[in-house]
C-alpha positions in Angstrom: -27.7 4.5 -17.6 -24.3 4.8 -15.3 -25.8 7.7 -13.1 -24.4 7.8 -9.6 -21.0 6.0 -10.7 -17.6 7.5 -11.6 -15.6 5.1 -13.7 -11.9 5.8 -13.6 -8.4 4.8 -13.6 -7.4 4.7 -9.9 -4.3 6.5 -8.8 -2.5 6.9 -5.6 -4.7 6.3 -2.3 -7.8 5.4 -4.5 -5.4 2.5 -6.2 -4.6 1.3 -2.7 -8.3 1.3 -1.8 -9.2 -0.7 -4.9 -6.6 -3.2 -4.0 -7.9 -3.2 -0.6 -11.6 -4.0 -1.7 -10.8 -6.6 -4.3 -8.7 -8.5 -1.7 -11.4 -8.2 1.0 -14.1 -9.6 -1.5 -11.7 -12.3 -2.6 -10.9 -13.3 1.0 -14.8 -13.6 1.6 -15.6 -15.5 -1.6 -12.5 -17.4 -2.3 -10.5 -17.7 0.9 -7.6 -16.0 -0.7 -6.9 -12.3 -1.7 -4.8 -13.8 -4.8 -2.3 -11.0 -4.5 0.9 -11.7 -6.8 4.0 -10.0 -8.5 1.7 -8.2 -11.2 0.2 -6.0 -8.7 3.2 -3.5 -9.0 2.7 -3.4 -12.8 -1.1 -3.4 -13.1 -3.6 -0.7 -13.7 -6.8 -0.8 -11.6 -9.9 0.2 -13.4 -12.6 1.3 -10.7 -16.3 2.0 -10.6 -17.1 4.5 -7.5 -20.3 5.3 -5.9 -21.4 9.0 -5.2 -19.7 9.0 -1.9 -16.5 7.7 -3.5 -16.8 4.1 -2.2 -15.3 1.5 -4.7 -18.0 -0.9 -5.9 -16.0 -2.6 -8.6 -12.6 -3.1 -9.9 -10.8 -4.6 -12.9 -7.2 -5.3 -12.9 -5.4 -4.7 -16.3 -1.8 -6.0 -17.1 -0.5 -4.2 -20.3 2.9 -6.1 -20.1 3.9 -9.5 -20.7 3.8 -12.0 -19.2 0.5 -12.2 -18.0 -0.9 -14.2 -15.2 -2.9 -16.5 -17.9 0.4 -17.1 -19.3 1.6 -19.3 -16.2 -1.2 -21.8 -17.2 -1.4 -21.6 -20.9 0.6 -20.7 -24.0 -0.6 -17.6 -25.7 2.3 -17.6 -28.3 0.2 -18.4 -31.2 -2.7 -16.2 -30.3 -0.7 -12.9 -30.2 1.0 -11.8 -33.6 4.1 -9.6 -33.1 2.3 -6.5 -34.7 -0.2 -6.7 -31.9 -0.2 -5.1 -28.5 -2.2 -7.2 -26.0 -3.2 -6.7 -22.4 -4.7 -8.8 -19.8 -7.9 -8.2 -18.0 -8.8 -10.0 -14.8 -10.0 -10.0 -11.4 -13.1 -8.5 -12.2 -14.6 -7.8 -8.5 -18.0 -6.1 -7.8 -19.5 -5.5 -4.3 -22.2 -7.9 -3.5 -24.9 -5.5 -3.4 -24.1 -4.2 -6.7 -24.8 -7.6 -8.3 -28.4 -7.4 -8.7 -29.6 -7.7 -12.4 -30.2 -4.1 -13.3 -27.2 -2.9 -11.6 -25.2 -5.7 -12.4 -25.6 -5.5 -16.2 -24.8 -1.9 -16.5 -21.9 -2.0 -13.8 -20.4 -4.8 -15.9 -20.8 -2.9 -19.0 -19.5 0.3 -17.6 -16.4 -1.5 -16.4 -15.8 -3.0 -19.8 -16.5 0.5 -21.7 -14.0 1.8 -19.4 -11.3 -0.9 -20.3 -12.1 -0.3 -23.9 -11.5 3.6 -23.4 -8.3 2.9 -21.7 -7.1 0.5 -24.5 -7.9 2.9 -27.1 -5.7 5.6 -25.5 -2.8 3.4 -25.3 -3.0 1.7 -28.5 -3.9 -2.0 -27.0 -5.3 -4.2 -29.8 -6.3 -7.1 -27.7 -7.7 -8.3 -24.5 -7.2 -11.8 -22.9 -9.1 -12.8 -20.1 -9.5 -16.0 -18.0 -13.1 -16.1 -17.3 -15.1 -17.7 -14.8 -17.9 -19.9 -16.1 -20.5 -17.6 -14.9 -19.1 -14.7 -16.8 -18.5 -16.6 -20.2 -21.9 -15.7 -21.6 -21.4 -11.9 -20.7 -18.0 -11.7 -22.1 -19.4 -13.7 -25.2 -22.1 -11.1 -25.8 -19.3 -8.6 -25.7 -17.6 -10.5 -28.6 -14.7 -12.1 -26.6 -14.0 -15.3 -28.2 -13.1 -18.5 -26.4 -9.7 -19.8 -27.7 -10.5 -23.3 -26.5 -8.2 -23.0 -23.5 -9.1 -23.6 -19.7 -6.9 -24.1 -16.7 -7.3 -24.4 -13.2 -6.4 -21.2 -11.1 -5.6 -21.9 -7.4 -7.9 -19.2 -6.3 -10.5 -18.6 -9.0 -11.0 -22.5 -9.9 -11.6 -23.3 -13.5 -11.1 -20.2 -15.9 -11.6 -20.3 -19.5 -9.3 -18.1 -21.9 -11.1 -15.8 -24.0 -9.8 -12.9 -26.5 -11.2 -9.8 -27.6 -9.7 -8.3 -30.9 -10.5 -4.5 -30.1 -9.4 -3.7 -33.7 -12.0 -5.9 -35.2 -14.6 -4.7 -32.7 -14.1 -1.1 -33.7 -13.9 -1.8 -37.3 -17.1 -4.1 -37.4 -19.4 -2.0 -34.8 -17.9 1.3 -34.4 -20.7 2.8 -36.6 -23.2 0.3 -35.3 -26.9 1.5 -34.5 -27.2 -1.1 -32.0 -27.8 0.2 -28.6 -25.2 -2.2 -27.1 -22.3 -1.3 -29.3 -23.2 2.5 -29.2 -22.9 2.2 -25.5 -19.8 0.2 -25.6 -18.0 1.9 -28.5 -19.5 5.5 -28.5 -18.0 8.7 -26.7 -17.8 8.3 -23.0 -20.3 10.2 -20.8 -18.5 12.6 -18.3 -18.5 10.3 -15.5 -15.8 8.1 -17.4 -12.5 9.5 -16.6 -9.5 7.7 -18.3 
């Protein structure tokens, strides 16, 4: 299902290539690379094609304040006992957005994020979702918080939360293919 791709946390020169890739796509599609001060403390989760080319990135910020907190207050949404992270800036190379590839590539990126979170005891993901991705995140059990904001580059974003503890408790032993794929043991081409 994820053949021909390697999913991993980018480091060193690969991290620089991931940021360059994301900036290039954002420049082409939004007219702005949208770099900010969070770059230095963000992790980049990437999918690479066989030749090593970055075809998708996710930015993960594991320390508050998050980018979304510039626009909305998450204070009531994060209990003191929880360890939250912000996922954002999902970027997929245009030729990898076709329906079949897009579905599995997006799911692979989400699976990588969940594996990363589990290794670092992250309990919740927050995301500012584009309207076109709300349904995808909703199917992955992200729940809308009823908050939206206007991002200067991405436009209107909708704040959603995924409770990773509840996800594993409710669906960790599920026989449903979607949850087995998302929460099951990662295949060898996932490097966290």
